[in-house]
Jmol script that loads the backbone (N, CA, C; Angstrom):
load data "model"
ATOM      1  N   MET A   1     156.216  98.387 120.700  1.00  0.00           N
ATOM      2  CA  MET A   1     155.664  98.968 121.790  1.00  0.00           C
ATOM      3  C   MET A   1     155.683  98.048 122.600  1.00  0.00           C
ATOM      4  N   GLU A   2     155.537  98.630 124.025  1.00  0.00           N
ATOM      5  CA  GLU A   2     155.438  97.537 125.173  1.00  0.00           C
ATOM      6  C   GLU A   2     153.683  98.205 125.744  1.00  0.00           C
ATOM      7  N   PHE A   3     153.094  97.297 126.416  1.00  0.00           N
ATOM      8  CA  PHE A   3     151.675  97.456 126.970  1.00  0.00           C
ATOM      9  C   PHE A   3     152.186  97.711 128.295  1.00  0.00           C
ATOM     10  N   LEU A   4     151.119  98.587 129.046  1.00  0.00           N
ATOM     11  CA  LEU A   4     151.170  98.561 130.546  1.00  0.00           C
ATOM     12  C   LEU A   4     149.825  98.759 131.043  1.00  0.00           C
ATOM     13  N   ASN A   5     149.668  97.930 132.076  1.00  0.00           N
ATOM     14  CA  ASN A   5     148.244  97.789 132.738  1.00  0.00           C
ATOM     15  C   ASN A   5     148.736  97.895 134.263  1.00  0.00           C
ATOM     16  N   LYS A   6     148.672  99.220 134.981  1.00  0.00           N
ATOM     17  CA  LYS A   6     149.031  99.664 136.253  1.00  0.00           C
ATOM     18  C   LYS A   6     148.237 100.366 136.470  1.00  0.00           C
ATOM     19  N   ILE A   7     147.635 100.113 138.199  1.00  0.00           N
ATOM     20  CA  ILE A   7     146.960 101.091 138.847  1.00  0.00           C
ATOM     21  C   ILE A   7     147.796 101.105 140.106  1.00  0.00           C
ATOM     22  N   GLU A   8     147.862 102.567 140.694  1.00  0.00           N
ATOM     23  CA  GLU A   8     148.124 102.973 141.910  1.00  0.00           C
ATOM     24  C   GLU A   8     147.095 103.816 142.840  1.00  0.00           C
ATOM     25  N   LEU A   9     146.865 103.310 144.178  1.00  0.00           N
ATOM     26  CA  LEU A   9     145.676 103.712 144.707  1.00  0.00           C
ATOM     27  C   LEU A   9     146.196 104.336 146.393  1.00  0.00           C
ATOM     28  N   LYS A  10     145.894 105.131 146.861  1.00  0.00           N
ATOM     29  CA  LYS A  10     146.035 105.764 148.343  1.00  0.00           C
ATOM     30  C   LYS A  10     144.589 105.800 148.654  1.00  0.00           C
ATOM     31  N   GLY A  11     144.265 105.079 150.000  1.00  0.00           N
ATOM     32  CA  GLY A  11     143.182 105.495 150.231  1.00  0.00           C
ATOM     33  C   GLY A  11     142.635 104.715 151.545  1.00  0.00           C
ATOM     34  N   VAL A  12     141.339 104.371 151.834  1.00  0.00           N
ATOM     35  CA  VAL A  12     140.827 103.914 152.826  1.00  0.00           C
ATOM     36  C   VAL A  12     140.344 102.460 152.686  1.00  0.00           C
ATOM     37  N   VAL A  13     140.368 101.526 153.329  1.00  0.00           N
ATOM     38  CA  VAL A  13     139.708 100.153 153.115  1.00  0.00           C
ATOM     39  C   VAL A  13     138.513 100.452 153.623  1.00  0.00           C
ATOM     40  N   GLY A  14     137.381  99.828 152.939  1.00  0.00           N
ATOM     41  CA  GLY A  14     136.042  99.750 153.472  1.00  0.00           C
ATOM     42  C   GLY A  14     135.710  98.596 153.979  1.00  0.00           C
ATOM     43  N   ARG A  15     135.851  97.588 153.478  1.00  0.00           N
ATOM     44  CA  ARG A  15     135.790  95.983 153.876  1.00  0.00           C
ATOM     45  C   ARG A  15     136.526  95.352 153.435  1.00  0.00           C
ATOM     46  N   ALA A  16     136.435  93.962 154.318  1.00  0.00           N
ATOM     47  CA  ALA A  16     137.786  93.146 153.846  1.00  0.00           C
ATOM     48  C   ALA A  16     137.530  91.633 154.356  1.00  0.00           C
ATOM     49  N   GLU A  17     137.577  90.714 153.540  1.00  0.00           N
ATOM     50  CA  GLU A  17     137.407  89.075 153.809  1.00  0.00           C
ATOM     51  C   GLU A  17     138.325  88.246 153.086  1.00  0.00           C
ATOM     52  N   ILE A  18     138.741  87.575 153.791  1.00  0.00           N
ATOM     53  CA  ILE A  18     139.681  86.490 153.685  1.00  0.00           C
ATOM     54  C   ILE A  18     139.280  85.079 153.011  1.00  0.00           C
ATOM     55  N   ASN A  19     139.439  84.544 152.079  1.00  0.00           N
ATOM     56  CA  ASN A  19     138.880  83.136 151.628  1.00  0.00           C
ATOM     57  C   ASN A  19     139.800  82.327 151.543  1.00  0.00           C
ATOM     58  N   SER A  20     139.697  81.149 151.185  1.00  0.00           N
ATOM     59  CA  SER A  20     140.458  80.190 150.713  1.00  0.00           C
ATOM     60  C   SER A  20     140.120  79.641 149.020  1.00  0.00           C
ATOM     61  N   PHE A  21     141.262  79.221 148.578  1.00  0.00           N
ATOM     62  CA  PHE A  21     140.759  79.026 147.188  1.00  0.00           C
ATOM     63  C   PHE A  21     142.077  78.451 146.407  1.00  0.00           C
ATOM     64  N   ASN A  22     141.708  77.092 145.921  1.00  0.00           N
ATOM     65  CA  ASN A  22     143.095  76.524 145.188  1.00  0.00           C
ATOM     66  C   ASN A  22     144.073  76.311 146.265  1.00  0.00           C
ATOM     67  N   ASN A  23     144.195  75.996 147.394  1.00  0.00           N
ATOM     68  CA  ASN A  23     145.524  75.924 148.265  1.00  0.00           C
ATOM     69  C   ASN A  23     146.255  77.433 148.423  1.00  0.00           C
ATOM     70  N   SER A  24     145.339  78.242 148.065  1.00  0.00           N
ATOM     71  CA  SER A  24     145.835  79.863 148.300  1.00  0.00           C
ATOM     72  C   SER A  24     144.874  80.368 149.278  1.00  0.00           C
ATOM     73  N   GLN A  25     144.925  81.800 149.832  1.00  0.00           N
ATOM     74  CA  GLN A  25     144.211  82.758 150.318  1.00  0.00           C
ATOM     75  C   GLN A  25     144.182  83.969 149.547  1.00  0.00           C
ATOM     76  N   VAL A  26     142.848  84.226 149.405  1.00  0.00           N
ATOM     77  CA  VAL A  26     143.040  85.542 148.900  1.00  0.00           C
ATOM     78  C   VAL A  26     142.067  87.043 149.913  1.00  0.00           C
ATOM     79  N   CYS A  27     142.599  87.969 149.920  1.00  0.00           N
ATOM     80  CA  CYS A  27     142.295  89.273 150.351  1.00  0.00           C
ATOM     81  C   CYS A  27     141.282  89.796 149.623  1.00  0.00           C
ATOM     82  N   ASN A  28     139.716  89.574 149.825  1.00  0.00           N
ATOM     83  CA  ASN A  28     139.050  90.776 148.935  1.00  0.00           C
ATOM     84  C   ASN A  28     138.764  91.978 149.651  1.00  0.00           C
ATOM     85  N   PHE A  29     139.051  93.051 149.137  1.00  0.00           N
ATOM     86  CA  PHE A  29     138.857  94.284 149.982  1.00  0.00           C
ATOM     87  C   PHE A  29     138.450  95.461 149.050  1.00  0.00           C
ATOM     88  N   SER A  30     137.658  96.408 149.417  1.00  0.00           N
ATOM     89  CA  SER A  30     137.586  97.760 148.845  1.00  0.00           C
ATOM     90  C   SER A  30     138.113  98.906 149.138  1.00  0.00           C
ATOM     91  N   VAL A  31     138.687  99.546 148.245  1.00  0.00           N
ATOM     92  CA  VAL A  31     139.391 101.108 148.857  1.00  0.00           C
ATOM     93  C   VAL A  31     138.652 102.181 148.094  1.00  0.00           C
ATOM     94  N   VAL A  32     138.743 103.257 149.243  1.00  0.00           N
ATOM     95  CA  VAL A  32     137.904 104.307 148.896  1.00  0.00           C
ATOM     96  C   VAL A  32     139.146 105.571 148.763  1.00  0.00           C
ATOM     97  N   THR A  33     138.397 106.208 147.277  1.00  0.00           N
ATOM     98  CA  THR A  33     139.476 107.580 147.193  1.00  0.00           C
ATOM     99  C   THR A  33     138.860 108.660 147.082  1.00  0.00           C
ATOM    100  N   GLU A  34     139.314 109.905 147.279  1.00  0.00           N
ATOM    101  CA  GLU A  34     138.568 111.057 146.861  1.00  0.00           C
ATOM    102  C   GLU A  34     139.270 112.056 146.229  1.00  0.00           C
ATOM    103  N   TYR A  35     138.750 112.730 145.234  1.00  0.00           N
ATOM    104  CA  TYR A  35     139.529 113.852 144.254  1.00  0.00           C
ATOM    105  C   TYR A  35     138.604 115.014 144.502  1.00  0.00           C
ATOM    106  N   SER A  36     139.342 116.381 144.769  1.00  0.00           N
ATOM    107  CA  SER A  36     138.650 116.966 144.952  1.00  0.00           C
ATOM    108  C   SER A  36     138.767 118.342 143.990  1.00  0.00           C
ATOM    109  N   THR A  37     138.170 119.127 143.286  1.00  0.00           N
ATOM    110  CA  THR A  37     138.107 120.325 142.508  1.00  0.00           C
ATOM    111  C   THR A  37     137.321 121.327 143.066  1.00  0.00           C
ATOM    112  N   ILE A  38     137.354 122.429 142.129  1.00  0.00           N
ATOM    113  CA  ILE A  38     136.669 123.624 142.596  1.00  0.00           C
ATOM    114  C   ILE A  38     136.043 124.056 141.311  1.00  0.00           C
ATOM    115  N   ASP A  39     134.588 124.244 141.206  1.00  0.00           N
ATOM    116  CA  ASP A  39     133.932 124.334 140.054  1.00  0.00           C
ATOM    117  C   ASP A  39     133.964 125.978 139.593  1.00  0.00           C
ATOM    118  N   LYS A  40     133.320 126.734 138.815  1.00  0.00           N
ATOM    119  CA  LYS A  40     133.462 128.339 138.257  1.00  0.00           C
ATOM    120  C   LYS A  40     132.889 129.061 139.593  1.00  0.00           C
ATOM    121  N   GLU A  41     132.042 128.367 139.914  1.00  0.00           N
ATOM    122  CA  GLU A  41     131.577 129.100 141.389  1.00  0.00           C
ATOM    123  C   GLU A  41     132.234 129.166 142.351  1.00  0.00           C
ATOM    124  N   ARG A  42     133.305 128.452 142.434  1.00  0.00           N
ATOM    125  CA  ARG A  42     134.240 128.634 143.946  1.00  0.00           C
ATOM    126  C   ARG A  42     133.563 127.074 144.671  1.00  0.00           C
ATOM    127  N   ASN A  43     132.602 126.661 143.994  1.00  0.00           N
ATOM    128  CA  ASN A  43     132.114 125.410 145.062  1.00  0.00           C
ATOM    129  C   ASN A  43     133.049 124.186 145.163  1.00  0.00           C
ATOM    130  N   SER A  44     133.452 123.772 146.217  1.00  0.00           N
ATOM    131  CA  SER A  44     133.826 122.265 146.227  1.00  0.00           C
ATOM    132  C   SER A  44     133.439 121.313 145.947  1.00  0.00           C
ATOM    133  N   ILE A  45     133.794 120.748 144.833  1.00  0.00           N
ATOM    134  CA  ILE A  45     133.547 119.393 144.380  1.00  0.00           C
ATOM    135  C   ILE A  45     134.560 118.310 144.782  1.00  0.00           C
ATOM    136  N   VAL A  46     133.749 117.044 145.822  1.00  0.00           N
ATOM    137  CA  VAL A  46     134.609 115.947 145.717  1.00  0.00           C
ATOM    138  C   VAL A  46     134.188 114.549 145.273  1.00  0.00           C
ATOM    139  N   GLU A  47     134.896 114.048 144.453  1.00  0.00           N
ATOM    140  CA  GLU A  47     134.220 112.921 143.733  1.00  0.00           C
ATOM    141  C   GLU A  47     135.216 111.758 144.471  1.00  0.00           C
ATOM    142  N   THR A  48     134.027 110.772 144.744  1.00  0.00           N
ATOM    143  CA  THR A  48     134.440 109.305 145.706  1.00  0.00           C
ATOM    144  C   THR A  48     134.247 108.504 144.886  1.00  0.00           C
ATOM    145  N   CYS A  49     135.376 107.623 144.913  1.00  0.00           N
ATOM    146  CA  CYS A  49     135.429 106.642 144.070  1.00  0.00           C
ATOM    147  C   CYS A  49     136.113 105.329 144.913  1.00  0.00           C
ATOM    148  N   TRP A  50     135.126 104.329 144.810  1.00  0.00           N
ATOM    149  CA  TRP A  50     135.333 102.952 145.268  1.00  0.00           C
ATOM    150  C   TRP A  50     135.889 101.994 144.203  1.00  0.00           C
ATOM    151  N   PHE A  51     137.090 101.207 144.682  1.00  0.00           N
ATOM    152  CA  PHE A  51     137.569  99.970 143.778  1.00  0.00           C
ATOM    153  C   PHE A  51     137.655  98.664 144.598  1.00  0.00           C
ATOM    154  N   ASN A  52     137.061  97.916 143.755  1.00  0.00           N
ATOM    155  CA  ASN A  52     137.168  96.157 144.464  1.00  0.00           C
ATOM    156  C   ASN A  52     138.349  95.648 144.173  1.00  0.00           C
ATOM    157  N   CYS A  53     139.173  95.568 145.185  1.00  0.00           N
ATOM    158  CA  CYS A  53     140.840  94.783 145.296  1.00  0.00           C
ATOM    159  C   CYS A  53     140.510  93.497 145.721  1.00  0.00           C
ATOM    160  N   SER A  54     141.714  92.596 144.988  1.00  0.00           N
ATOM    161  CA  SER A  54     142.096  91.489 145.507  1.00  0.00           C
ATOM    162  C   SER A  54     143.426  91.277 145.632  1.00  0.00           C
ATOM    163  N   ALA A  55     143.776  90.624 146.620  1.00  0.00           N
ATOM    164  CA  ALA A  55     145.376  90.504 147.168  1.00  0.00           C
ATOM    165  C   ALA A  55     145.153  88.799 147.355  1.00  0.00           C
ATOM    166  N   TRP A  56     146.205  88.305 146.576  1.00  0.00           N
ATOM    167  CA  TRP A  56     146.627  86.891 146.978  1.00  0.00           C
ATOM    168  C   TRP A  56     147.958  86.338 147.619  1.00  0.00           C
ATOM    169  N   SER A  57     147.652  85.242 148.485  1.00  0.00           N
ATOM    170  CA  SER A  57     148.854  84.610 149.099  1.00  0.00           C
ATOM    171  C   SER A  57     149.378  83.885 147.961  1.00  0.00           C
ATOM    172  N   GLY A  58     150.931  83.494 148.149  1.00  0.00           N
ATOM    173  CA  GLY A  58     151.517  82.682 147.409  1.00  0.00           C
ATOM    174  C   GLY A  58     152.975  82.623 147.348  1.00  0.00           C
ATOM    175  N   ARG A  59     153.622  81.823 146.876  1.00  0.00           N
ATOM    176  CA  ARG A  59     155.165  81.800 147.137  1.00  0.00           C
ATOM    177  C   ARG A  59     156.052  83.151 146.967  1.00  0.00           C
ATOM    178  N   ASP A  60     155.167  83.748 145.788  1.00  0.00           N
ATOM    179  CA  ASP A  60     156.112  84.834 145.997  1.00  0.00           C
ATOM    180  C   ASP A  60     155.300  86.047 146.462  1.00  0.00           C
ATOM    181  N   SER A  61     154.366  86.038 147.055  1.00  0.00           N
ATOM    182  CA  SER A  61     153.705  87.353 147.716  1.00  0.00           C
ATOM    183  C   SER A  61     154.109  87.628 149.212  1.00  0.00           C
ATOM    184  N   ILE A  62     154.389  88.986 149.402  1.00  0.00           N
ATOM    185  CA  ILE A  62     154.885  89.403 150.291  1.00  0.00           C
ATOM    186  C   ILE A  62     153.549  90.192 151.369  1.00  0.00           C
ATOM    187  N   ILE A  63     152.561  90.023 150.779  1.00  0.00           N
ATOM    188  CA  ILE A  63     151.292  90.964 151.364  1.00  0.00           C
ATOM    189  C   ILE A  63     150.928  90.129 152.507  1.00  0.00           C
ATOM    190  N   ASP A  64     150.752  90.781 153.651  1.00  0.00           N
ATOM    191  CA  ASP A  64     150.043  89.851 154.973  1.00  0.00           C
ATOM    192  C   ASP A  64     148.886  90.658 154.795  1.00  0.00           C
ATOM    193  N   LEU A  65     147.791  89.456 154.288  1.00  0.00           N
ATOM    194  CA  LEU A  65     146.392  89.535 154.367  1.00  0.00           C
ATOM    195  C   LEU A  65     145.841  90.043 155.507  1.00  0.00           C
ATOM    196  N   TYR A  66     146.177  89.491 156.354  1.00  0.00           N
ATOM    197  CA  TYR A  66     145.624  89.526 157.682  1.00  0.00           C
ATOM    198  C   TYR A  66     145.635  90.991 158.520  1.00  0.00           C
ATOM    199  N   SER A  67     146.460  91.965 157.742  1.00  0.00           N
ATOM    200  CA  SER A  67     146.877  93.087 158.161  1.00  0.00           C
ATOM    201  C   SER A  67     145.594  94.264 157.273  1.00  0.00           C
ATOM    202  N   ILE A  68     145.150  93.656 156.354  1.00  0.00           N
ATOM    203  CA  ILE A  68     144.036  94.388 155.629  1.00  0.00           C
ATOM    204  C   ILE A  68     142.949  94.657 156.527  1.00  0.00           C
ATOM    205  N   GLN A  69     142.453  95.683 157.034  1.00  0.00           N
ATOM    206  CA  GLN A  69     141.020  95.747 157.874  1.00  0.00           C
ATOM    207  C   GLN A  69     140.402  96.968 157.358  1.00  0.00           C
ATOM    208  N   LYS A  70     139.150  96.654 158.046  1.00  0.00           N
ATOM    209  CA  LYS A  70     138.274  98.013 157.591  1.00  0.00           C
ATOM    210  C   LYS A  70     138.765  99.254 158.387  1.00  0.00           C
ATOM    211  N   GLY A  71     138.967 100.208 157.551  1.00  0.00           N
ATOM    212  CA  GLY A  71     139.238 101.601 158.281  1.00  0.00           C
ATOM    213  C   GLY A  71     140.630 101.737 157.927  1.00  0.00           C
ATOM    214  N   SER A  72     141.483 100.976 157.607  1.00  0.00           N
ATOM    215  CA  SER A  72     143.267 101.063 157.600  1.00  0.00           C
ATOM    216  C   SER A  72     143.301 102.028 156.082  1.00  0.00           C
ATOM    217  N   TRP A  73     144.640 102.455 156.321  1.00  0.00           N
ATOM    218  CA  TRP A  73     144.978 103.434 155.501  1.00  0.00           C
ATOM    219  C   TRP A  73     146.199 102.332 154.499  1.00  0.00           C
ATOM    220  N   VAL A  74     145.871 102.335 153.012  1.00  0.00           N
ATOM    221  CA  VAL A  74     146.684 101.672 152.311  1.00  0.00           C
ATOM    222  C   VAL A  74     147.214 102.271 150.958  1.00  0.00           C
ATOM    223  N   HIS A  75     148.311 101.695 150.745  1.00  0.00           N
ATOM    224  CA  HIS A  75     148.883 102.383 149.347  1.00  0.00           C
ATOM    225  C   HIS A  75     149.059 100.601 148.725  1.00  0.00           C
ATOM    226  N   VAL A  76     148.088 100.576 147.382  1.00  0.00           N
ATOM    227  CA  VAL A  76     147.912  99.369 146.641  1.00  0.00           C
ATOM    228  C   VAL A  76     148.863 100.177 145.206  1.00  0.00           C
ATOM    229  N   ILE A  77     149.430  98.946 144.683  1.00  0.00           N
ATOM    230  CA  ILE A  77     149.759  98.933 143.549  1.00  0.00           C
ATOM    231  C   ILE A  77     149.292  97.399 142.888  1.00  0.00           C
ATOM    232  N   GLY A  78     148.880  97.606 141.537  1.00  0.00           N
ATOM    233  CA  GLY A  78     148.422  96.473 140.880  1.00  0.00           C
ATOM    234  C   GLY A  78     148.192  96.817 139.415  1.00  0.00           C
ATOM    235  N   ARG A  79     147.090  95.526 138.867  1.00  0.00           N
ATOM    236  CA  ARG A  79     146.646  95.718 137.712  1.00  0.00           C
ATOM    237  C   ARG A  79     145.201  95.738 137.578  1.00  0.00           C
ATOM    238  N   THR A  80     144.386  96.013 136.782  1.00  0.00           N
ATOM    239  CA  THR A  80     143.172  96.147 136.528  1.00  0.00           C
ATOM    240  C   THR A  80     142.813  94.938 135.574  1.00  0.00           C
ATOM    241  N   ARG A  81     141.727  94.684 136.178  1.00  0.00           N
ATOM    242  CA  ARG A  81     141.060  93.305 135.327  1.00  0.00           C
ATOM    243  C   ARG A  81     139.662  93.619 135.015  1.00  0.00           C
ATOM    244  N   MET A  82     139.098  93.505 133.824  1.00  0.00           N
ATOM    245  CA  MET A  82     137.577  93.558 133.478  1.00  0.00           C
ATOM    246  C   MET A  82     136.952  92.020 133.738  1.00  0.00           C
ATOM    247  N   ARG A  83     135.694  92.295 134.275  1.00  0.00           N
ATOM    248  CA  ARG A  83     134.920  90.996 134.298  1.00  0.00           C
ATOM    249  C   ARG A  83     133.697  91.355 133.691  1.00  0.00           C
ATOM    250  N   LYS A  84     132.774  90.158 133.315  1.00  0.00           N
ATOM    251  CA  LYS A  84     131.206  90.380 133.203  1.00  0.00           C
ATOM    252  C   LYS A  84     130.672  89.539 133.973  1.00  0.00           C
ATOM    253  N   TYR A  85     129.491  89.831 134.644  1.00  0.00           N
ATOM    254  CA  TYR A  85     128.847  89.049 135.214  1.00  0.00           C
ATOM    255  C   TYR A  85     127.325  89.451 134.983  1.00  0.00           C
ATOM    256  N   THR A  86     126.272  88.585 135.682  1.00  0.00           N
ATOM    257  CA  THR A  86     124.643  88.577 135.029  1.00  0.00           C
ATOM    258  C   THR A  86     123.870  88.587 136.716  1.00  0.00           C
ATOM    259  N   THR A  87     123.275  89.928 136.780  1.00  0.00           N
ATOM    260  CA  THR A  87     122.828  89.849 137.793  1.00  0.00           C
ATOM    261  C   THR A  87     121.629  89.080 138.141  1.00  0.00           C
ATOM    262  N   GLN A  88     120.897  88.872 139.404  1.00  0.00           N
ATOM    263  CA  GLN A  88     119.927  88.073 139.558  1.00  0.00           C
ATOM    264  C   GLN A  88     118.580  88.495 138.332  1.00  0.00           C
ATOM    265  N   SER A  89     118.437  89.798 138.253  1.00  0.00           N
ATOM    266  CA  SER A  89     117.279  89.918 137.610  1.00  0.00           C
ATOM    267  C   SER A  89     117.778  89.521 135.918  1.00  0.00           C
ATOM    268  N   GLY A  90     119.022  89.105 135.497  1.00  0.00           N
ATOM    269  CA  GLY A  90     119.305  89.024 134.141  1.00  0.00           C
ATOM    270  C   GLY A  90     120.232  89.833 133.414  1.00  0.00           C
ATOM    271  N   GLU A  91     120.365  90.949 133.945  1.00  0.00           N
ATOM    272  CA  GLU A  91     120.857  92.376 133.415  1.00  0.00           C
ATOM    273  C   GLU A  91     122.634  91.768 133.420  1.00  0.00           C
ATOM    274  N   GLU A  92     123.048  92.070 132.031  1.00  0.00           N
ATOM    275  CA  GLU A  92     124.567  91.829 131.742  1.00  0.00           C
ATOM    276  C   GLU A  92     125.241  93.055 132.699  1.00  0.00           C
ATOM    277  N   ARG A  93     126.413  93.005 133.182  1.00  0.00           N
ATOM    278  CA  ARG A  93     126.815  94.259 133.795  1.00  0.00           C
ATOM    279  C   ARG A  93     128.538  93.629 133.738  1.00  0.00           C
ATOM    280  N   THR A  94     129.327  94.971 133.493  1.00  0.00           N
ATOM    281  CA  THR A  94     130.893  94.805 133.774  1.00  0.00           C
ATOM    282  C   THR A  94     131.553  95.580 134.613  1.00  0.00           C
ATOM    283  N   ALA A  95     132.306  94.804 135.312  1.00  0.00           N
ATOM    284  CA  ALA A  95     132.753  95.467 136.196  1.00  0.00           C
ATOM    285  C   ALA A  95     134.667  95.647 136.414  1.00  0.00           C
ATOM    286  N   MET A  96     135.208  96.538 136.956  1.00  0.00           N
ATOM    287  CA  MET A  96     136.685  96.754 136.901  1.00  0.00           C
ATOM    288  C   MET A  96     136.901  96.120 138.056  1.00  0.00           C
ATOM    289  N   ASP A  97     138.193  95.450 138.455  1.00  0.00           N
ATOM    290  CA  ASP A  97     138.840  95.015 139.561  1.00  0.00           C
ATOM    291  C   ASP A  97     140.442  95.349 139.556  1.00  0.00           C
ATOM    292  N   VAL A  98     140.827  95.266 140.624  1.00  0.00           N
ATOM    293  CA  VAL A  98     142.373  95.621 141.226  1.00  0.00           C
ATOM    294  C   VAL A  98     142.493  94.430 141.562  1.00  0.00           C
ATOM    295  N   ILE A  99     143.873  93.857 140.920  1.00  0.00           N
ATOM    296  CA  ILE A  99     144.497  92.742 141.291  1.00  0.00           C
ATOM    297  C   ILE A  99     145.508  93.112 141.983  1.00  0.00           C
ATOM    298  N   ALA A 100     146.000  93.293 143.446  1.00  0.00           N
ATOM    299  CA  ALA A 100     146.806  93.887 143.797  1.00  0.00           C
ATOM    300  C   ALA A 100     148.373  93.026 143.938  1.00  0.00           C
ATOM    301  N   THR A 101     149.357  93.715 143.666  1.00  0.00           N
ATOM    302  CA  THR A 101     150.722  93.050 143.528  1.00  0.00           C
ATOM    303  C   THR A 101     151.394  93.603 144.990  1.00  0.00           C
ATOM    304  N   THR A 102     151.067  94.888 145.297  1.00  0.00           N
ATOM    305  CA  THR A 102     151.837  95.302 146.591  1.00  0.00           C
ATOM    306  C   THR A 102     150.744  95.921 147.356  1.00  0.00           C
ATOM    307  N   VAL A 103     150.447  95.873 148.536  1.00  0.00           N
ATOM    308  CA  VAL A 103     149.646  96.372 149.489  1.00  0.00           C
ATOM    309  C   VAL A 103     150.467  96.805 150.559  1.00  0.00           C
ATOM    310  N   GLU A 104     150.696  98.006 150.997  1.00  0.00           N
ATOM    311  CA  GLU A 104     151.184  98.827 152.479  1.00  0.00           C
ATOM    312  C   GLU A 104     150.463  99.663 152.888  1.00  0.00           C
ATOM    313  N   LEU A 105     150.635  99.109 154.272  1.00  0.00           N
ATOM    314  CA  LEU A 105     149.925  99.759 155.267  1.00  0.00           C
ATOM    315  C   LEU A 105     150.326 101.058 155.632  1.00  0.00           C
ATOM    316  N   LEU A 106     149.651 102.194 155.460  1.00  0.00           N
ATOM    317  CA  LEU A 106     150.237 103.412 156.075  1.00  0.00           C
ATOM    318  C   LEU A 106     149.577 103.894 157.201  1.00  0.00           C
ATOM    319  N   GLN A 107     150.545 104.608 157.911  1.00  0.00           N
ATOM    320  CA  GLN A 107     150.302 104.983 159.027  1.00  0.00           C
ATOM    321  C   GLN A 107     149.367 106.362 159.012  1.00  0.00           C
ATOM    322  N   LYS A 108     148.557 106.550 160.073  1.00  0.00           N
ATOM    323  CA  LYS A 108     147.622 107.624 159.989  1.00  0.00           C
ATOM    324  C   LYS A 108     148.325 109.076 159.572  1.00  0.00           C
ATOM    325  N   GLU A 109     149.537 109.421 160.230  1.00  0.00           N
ATOM    326  CA  GLU A 109     150.252 110.582 160.090  1.00  0.00           C
ATOM    327  C   GLU A 109     150.705 110.870 158.683  1.00  0.00           C
ATOM    328  N   GLU A 110     151.018 109.709 157.761  1.00  0.00           N
ATOM    329  CA  GLU A 110     151.461 109.419 156.494  1.00  0.00           C
ATOM    330  C   GLU A 110     150.573 109.910 155.395  1.00  0.00           C
ATOM    331  N   SER A 111     149.438 109.721 156.059  1.00  0.00           N
ATOM    332  CA  SER A 111     148.437 110.062 155.118  1.00  0.00           C
ATOM    333  C   SER A 111     147.016 110.432 155.685  1.00  0.00           C
ATOM    334  N   PRO A 112     147.208 111.927 156.218  1.00  0.00           N
ATOM    335  CA  PRO A 112     146.031 112.595 156.666  1.00  0.00           C
ATOM    336  C   PRO A 112     144.743 112.648 155.747  1.00  0.00           C
ATOM    337  N   MET A 113     143.587 112.481 156.324  1.00  0.00           N
ATOM    338  CA  MET A 113     142.354 112.437 155.071  1.00  0.00           C
ATOM    339  C   MET A 113     142.205 113.788 154.465  1.00  0.00           C
ATOM    340  N   GLN A 114     142.971 113.935 153.704  1.00  0.00           N
ATOM    341  CA  GLN A 114     142.692 115.171 152.991  1.00  0.00           C
ATOM    342  C   GLN A 114     142.570 114.285 151.192  1.00  0.00           C
ATOM    343  N   PRO A 115     141.614 114.891 150.554  1.00  0.00           N
ATOM    344  CA  PRO A 115     141.395 114.511 149.284  1.00  0.00           C
ATOM    345  C   PRO A 115     142.534 115.348 148.263  1.00  0.00           C
ATOM    346  N   GLN A 116     142.920 114.639 147.088  1.00  0.00           N
ATOM    347  CA  GLN A 116     143.778 115.569 146.238  1.00  0.00           C
ATOM    348  C   GLN A 116     142.975 116.376 145.806  1.00  0.00           C
ATOM    349  N   ARG A 117     143.932 117.420 145.313  1.00  0.00           N
ATOM    350  CA  ARG A 117     143.454 118.942 144.678  1.00  0.00           C
ATOM    351  C   ARG A 117     144.285 119.081 143.157  1.00  0.00           C
ATOM    352  N   ASP A 118     143.118 119.556 142.310  1.00  0.00           N
ATOM    353  CA  ASP A 118     144.079 120.087 141.110  1.00  0.00           C
ATOM    354  C   ASP A 118     144.844 121.395 141.691  1.00  0.00           C
TER     355      ASP A 118
END
end "model"
wireframe off; spacefill off
backbone 0.3
color backbone group
């Protein structure tokens, strides 16, 4: 049996910052997605979800890190990674991050701001 760890997102970049690390650059950015359904009373319910993403430069990378900017529509393909951390108050927490292998900028007309629907 083959293992699979893959995630694909289309959404809007919320924040983006580029840092250097071990002779490489990394762009840490957030992506917001929406999913919309209708409940039994015919009310619209919109679920908003934020994802923390990282895209690395390197010899195999074709990602233009400087093109990832707040407000840009993006199509991200990558894998998920779980990490544990401790807050300043000593509370242990777990977070899921997306390590991007592909980041494609989308034109506004390619992705109108419409949430997905069932």
